[in-house]
Phi, psi and omega in degrees: 000125184282152178281127180297141178257121180267131176261151183294140177276149178296132177084355179287146182279155177303323179298317179296316177301321178300314180294320180294325179290321175302310179301320180294319181296313183289321180289340177263012177060038175276156178294129183258140170062021179056034178229136178296155181299323179299315181288324180292323177292326180291318175303317178294317179300312181297324178293322177292320178295325179298320178298319181291313180296323180299315177301314179302308185288326176292319177298323179292318182293324182293314178295321181296325184274339183256349182288142181272339181282156178293132180270135181304144178281116181303326182296328179274320185292319186253047178250155180244137176269111183238114179064031182081006180243133182278131179247102184295133175054021179296317181294321180296319178300317181294316180301315180297315179302314184296314183290319178294320178298326182294333174295325179294313178297325180291316178298323178291324178297321178297317177300313179291331178296316179284354170267002179066030178257088190291327184294312178295320179299313180296319178299313180296323179291322177292327173294322175298315180295324180295317175302313177303315181294327176294320179299311180299320177302316184290326178292324178296320177299316181295320176298311183299326176292319181288322179298318179298330181272002175101003181281129181228163176300333184255003180191164184200116182287351184268353182158226185305129184293335180293344181302312182298312182298311182292323181298306185293328181289311186286312182291330178289322177296318177293317179297328175294318175299316181296316180298315177298321179297319179302313182293319177302312182295320177299313180300311182294321179299315180296321175295322179294316184291331177279355175084019183301323184267359178293325185295318181265341181074010184254107183256019185299333179301329174296316176296319180296319172299322174299320179300314179300314186292319180294324177297317180298319179293320178296319180298321180297329175303317178287320175301316182298314184291318187277326187264324190257334184259340186276000000 
């Protein structure tokens, strides 16, 4: 079915003609803005997620600045005792290194996808998923450690009660995103390795998955800076 071509009406303004052509393009299911629908929808999803994380982090900063109770020292709360010596933020540093490294493997996967090297692409995506799963595992260990020390969403023996609620909400929401991303990467990688995209030669789904994963990594940078270093 051909796309109708709209001609300008006598006396119509250029702006009105532009709007009429835009409506015609979208109603005929034409590609908009020279971007595929899959990539456009992912960008819209990430934009909405940006607003949510921004609200969470803004709320955290507001609570942190306005609370009258002493806020726990992150270097003490998130320390590991190794051989009788407390190592401040050691686990958090490892988690950050693992997640940032996963961005590198994901970027290489996208590069090899556009080279039509499906085996290397699939392996790199699985490596990215493995790093993401390792991050989630370390986060679960961090949660269990704090829970064992008495930290709860409604209370905290180390200081301000709001610490527990903001910590579990923000890191839990981010951890949920990482977990969903791991599942997403495994599914796409398995399809790549089975040659599903060889028939069409279109590996853009790998790039779309990469957009999501890089976003998750970027959000962690802000959480790391505001929650663990502040």
